[in-house]
N, C-alpha and C positions, 0 to 999 in steps of 0.2 A: 404530484404529486407528495402534499404538502408540507412541501421545505419554505414557505411564505413563513421569516421570522423563529426560523427554527438555527440551533450550533453545531456547527461541523467544526470539527478539532483534526486535523491533521498531520501526523509525524513526515518532513520527508515529503511536504507540500510543493517545494520552490518549480519541480521542473518533471515532464516526462508526465506516469501514468498519475501523481499526486497532483501533482499541478491539473494536468484533465481532471481531477474527481472534482479537484476545489474549485476549478470557474463553474464545471457541469451542476453541481449544486448550488454555485455562486445566481448562477443564469435563473435559476429554479426559485432565491427570493430567500436563500440561505447566508447566515451571516459565519464568517471564517474566519479560521484560527490556524494558523500552522505555524511551520519553523523547518529551518532548512539550515545548515555549516556555509551556506557562504552569502557571505551580507549583499552583495550587487544582485545577486537571485530573489534573493528576497524583496527586497525594494518594486525590482520589474514584478514581478509574481501579484505584490500587491496593488501594483496603478492598476492591472488586469480585472482581479476581484471588481476592487472598487469600482469599475466602469461600471459593475453594472446595479452598480447600485444601493449596495448591501454594506453593513458596518464588516471592516476586517481588521484581523492583525496579526503583523509578523512577525519572527523573532530566530535571529542567529541562535543555536544549540544542537547539542551533539548528543543525542536520545540515550548514547550507551553510558552518560554520567550522568549518574542519578539527581544530582544536584542541578544543571540544569536541566533533567526534563520537568525536574520538579515547580521550577522558578518558572521555564516555559508554558505549563498546567493553572499554577498559579494565578499570572500573567492574564494569562487568557480569560481565566474566564472573572477575574476584577477589568476586563474594558470591556466585555462580550455578556456576563450574569450570568451566562446557566453554559453546560455543554450535552448537546442531546443524542450530540453523533462520534461516533471514534473513528475517527480510519484512523490505520498502523499503515503507514507503506514507507518509512524507511528500510532501504537492508541492501546487499550488495554483497560483494564475497571478499574474502582476506586469503590470502596465500596462491600456488601452483596444486599441482595431482597428489596422492596419498606420500610418495618419497619425499617431495621436494617444498610441501611442503609443513610445519611445526602445529606442538599445539597450539603458542597464540595463535596462529594462523586461526585456527577451528576455534578456540575460545573467541578470539575477538568477531568471528560469522553470527556465533550463536546470538555474542553480547549484544552484536546487530539485528539481527532477523526475529530470534525470538522473547532477548530476557527485556527488550526493550517496550516486544506487546505486553510483556505484565508486567511491567511498571508502570507500564499506561493507563494498564486496562486498572490495577489494584490503586491510582490513583484518582482515574477519574466513576469507578462506579457509585462513592459515596456521595457524590455531585450529582452526579446522572439523577441520584436517588433521590433527591431534592424538588427532582420536578414528576418523581414517578415512573421513569425508564427512560429506557434508549438504547438506541444501537449501535453494533458493536463489528465494526469489518476489518479484517485483516488481509493483507493484500502477500498471498506465497506467494508460488510458482506453478507453471504441471512439472519443473524439478523436483517438485515433492514428491511427488508420482510415477515420474520417466526419468530413466538413469541417464546421468551426464557425465561427464568430467566436474572437479572438483566434489566430490563426494559431502565438502564439509560443507558446499548451500543445498544441498538438495538434502540434508539433513534436517540444517535447520526448519526447512519450510517445510519439509514433512512434519516440524515438530510445532508449527506453527497455524497446521493443519488438523493435529491431532488437540491440539491447545481448545479454539472452536469449539470442536466439537464435545470434549471434557466440559469445558465451560458451562455451556449450555446448561447442563443440566445446576449447573451450583448458581448458575445465573439467572435464572429463571421466577427464582423468591423474590427479586428485586423488579422484574416487569422489563426488562435487559435480553434482551437478545447480541448472537452473535457468528457468524458466520465467516470464511474463508472467501475467498475471490483467490484462483487459479490462469493468472494470465500467460498464454502461446508468448512466444516471440513476436511484441513488437515494433514496432518503427516510428520513427520522428525524428525531428528537426533536431542531430548535436547530438541523437544518441546510440546505444552503443551499437546496435546493425544496423545502421547510417553508415559511422566508421567503417564497419567490417565490410560493407558494402563497396564502400568505396577503396578500399584496401584491398580486396578482395571479389569481385567482380563477376568470374565466373565462377566461384566455388559459390557465392550467395546467391545464383541464378539456378544452380543445384541444386541449394537446400531448397530454396524457394517451392523449387517445382517436383521434389520428390516427395517434401514433410508436410503438403500443405495440400489440400484436394483440389483446393479454388486458385492454388499457386502464388500464392503471397501470401502478406505476415496482418498484423492485425495491426490499427490504427485506434488512435488514442482515446477518439472517441466511442467507438468500438469497447473499449474497456471500462471508461465512464459513465457509460448508458448502463451497463449492466451492475458497477459498487452503485450508481444512487438508484436505481432501482430494488437494491439486497437491502441500502438503508430505511428505505421510505415503508412506510404504514402499507403499502401494497404486497409488501411483503412479511406482515404480519405475522408468517405461518409456514416461512425458511428462518430454521434455527438450526444451532450446530450442523452446522453443512459446509461443504464445499464445493465451489461452484468454479467447474473450467471455463475457461472464455478463449480458446484456442483452434477453435475453426476447425478441428478435428486435426490435431499438428500430429505428429509421429513422434521423432526425437524433437527434444531440447532444445538440441548441438548440432551446425556446420563443419563440426572438427572432428565429429564419431571418442573415439578413442586411443 
């Protein structure tokens, strides 16, 4: 998909969906810069990426801290030269339900999911301009369009989806495309759903059977393959949209309300 020699910057790239996207891009000849919060996971992922024979840079950074995000992007461009693709994957949730959560929980959830995207895009657009454009992908969630417990998470993901739609118009003048990808529930080693399955096997089985037409959760490769396509030149006319990759999943939560 014309990735040879291109440079991708990925936040939250050391595990799960972020790592899967990094490895898929690397397998197609793309050089990778990524960040995460844990040093051990960064080193492990760096080794995996380099096994594809591409250049790679990994850094420990908290993307909710503006200075750390700026440093990561600056060092990435110094080491790899440019940025063609930006994947904002870092995300998560703070707090519990409405009455059990605090204002700080909501603010931190938005800071991690939404504002890190805004800040990363603002920093990367001038760099993309230097080579005539680029492609940006925000990893949102089906929770941005389908209600689930912890409303702060769904609201932040809905904001990411809106951000992609709105900025598509603004960034078109820079020859930069931006889209959101909304994965459904995805199972992988040491991930949240694998742990949930181990602790709640009956509830997990019921969830998979009732909420998924094919009776199973998504795999990492199924998400990464779509992300790689959306970033590529073959998806040149896909812009400002949200692409659900959920196997027609119904509820995002096994716990209901």
